[in-house]
C-alpha positions as CSV (number, residue, x, y, z in Angstrom):
1,M,11.0,-4.8,-17.2
2,A,14.4,-4.8,-19.0
3,T,16.7,-7.8,-18.7
4,V,20.2,-7.8,-18.8
5,P,22.1,-6.6,-21.8
6,E,22.9,-10.5,-23.5
7,H,26.5,-8.3,-24.7
8,V,27.1,-8.0,-20.9
9,D,29.6,-10.8,-20.0
10,L,27.7,-11.7,-16.5
11,P,27.9,-14.9,-14.6
12,D,24.7,-17.4,-15.2
13,E,24.3,-17.9,-11.8
14,L,21.6,-17.0,-9.3
15,E,21.9,-15.1,-6.1
16,D,19.8,-15.2,-3.1
17,L,19.4,-11.7,-1.6
18,E,18.0,-13.3,2.1
19,V,21.4,-15.7,1.8
20,C,23.4,-13.1,0.7
21,C,22.5,-10.9,3.8
22,S,23.0,-13.8,6.3
23,Q,26.4,-14.2,5.3
24,G,26.9,-10.3,5.9
25,R,27.7,-9.8,2.3
26,A,26.3,-7.7,-0.9
27,A,24.8,-9.7,-3.5
28,R,27.5,-10.1,-6.8
29,C,26.5,-9.3,-10.4
30,V,24.7,-11.9,-11.9
31,R,22.2,-12.8,-14.5
32,R,19.6,-13.9,-11.9
33,Y,18.4,-12.7,-8.5
34,R,15.9,-14.6,-6.0
35,I,14.3,-12.1,-4.1
36,R,11.2,-12.8,-1.9
37,I,8.0,-10.4,-1.6
38,D,6.0,-11.2,1.4
39,R,6.1,-14.6,1.7
40,D,6.5,-15.6,-2.2
41,P,10.0,-16.1,-4.1
42,H,10.8,-14.4,-7.2
43,V,13.3,-14.7,-10.1
44,V,14.4,-11.4,-11.7
45,H,16.5,-11.0,-14.5
46,V,17.6,-7.5,-12.9
47,T,19.9,-5.8,-11.1
48,K,17.5,-3.2,-10.0
49,M,14.0,-2.8,-9.7
50,T,11.5,0.6,-9.0
51,G,9.4,-0.1,-6.2
52,Q,6.2,0.4,-8.7
53,Q,8.0,-2.9,-10.3
54,L,8.1,-4.7,-7.2
55,L,4.9,-3.8,-6.3
56,E,3.7,-5.3,-9.8
57,L,5.6,-8.0,-9.5
58,A,3.7,-9.1,-6.5
59,G,0.7,-9.3,-8.3
60,I,-0.7,-5.4,-6.9
61,C,-2.6,-3.6,-9.4
62,D,-4.1,-0.8,-7.7
63,L,-0.4,0.5,-7.2
64,A,-1.8,3.7,-5.3
65,K,-3.2,2.2,-2.4
66,W,-0.2,0.2,-2.0
67,K,3.3,0.7,-0.2
68,V,6.4,-1.3,-0.8
69,F,9.2,-1.6,2.1
70,Q,12.7,-3.6,2.1
71,K,14.3,-5.4,4.7
72,L,17.6,-3.1,4.7
73,C,20.1,-4.2,7.6
74,G,17.3,-5.5,9.6
75,Q,15.0,-2.5,9.6
76,L,11.6,-1.6,7.2
77,V,12.6,1.0,4.9
78,E,9.9,2.2,2.5
79,V,10.4,2.3,-0.8
80,A,8.6,5.0,-3.1
81,H,7.0,3.9,-6.6
82,D,9.8,5.6,-8.3
83,E,12.6,5.1,-6.1
84,W,15.3,2.3,-7.2
85,V,16.1,-0.7,-5.2
86,D,19.6,-2.2,-6.3
87,F,19.9,-5.9,-5.5
88,T,23.8,-5.6,-5.5
89,A,23.8,-3.3,-2.2
90,K,24.4,-4.6,1.3
91,G,21.8,-5.2,3.4
92,V,19.0,-5.8,0.8
93,E,17.0,-9.1,2.5
94,K,13.4,-9.1,1.2
95,F,10.3,-7.0,0.1
96,K,6.8,-6.5,2.4
97,T,4.2,-4.9,0.8
98,L,1.3,-3.0,2.9
99,P,-2.0,-1.1,2.3
100,C,-1.5,2.6,2.5
101,D,-3.5,2.9,5.5
102,Q,-1.7,0.5,7.7
103,T,1.5,0.4,8.6
104,E,3.9,-2.1,10.6
105,G,2.8,-2.1,14.4
106,E,1.0,1.2,14.5
107,V,-2.0,2.5,14.3
108,S,-2.4,5.2,11.2
109,R,-3.9,8.3,12.0
């Protein structure tokens, strides 16, 4: 996972995505972001990650059997494994992982 290049002049601060969302604002471009995947907080040094990277950060090895969702403006939205999530976009709050054969509150068919 790539980090922010050192030559980029970004504030050496931490933005918490849940706090930004509760304040109704987008996260600023900084060097570190606190994101939550399921119940676990993670500090990352990038402004965006793919769905696959989020699953790996959550400790999931068998990517074919898992999905990741982002809570975006109060709604769960699936993130494809190759799809990028920009942490500086307004409304990004947290992430949830689910097995492919399970959906939030629904019976899979």
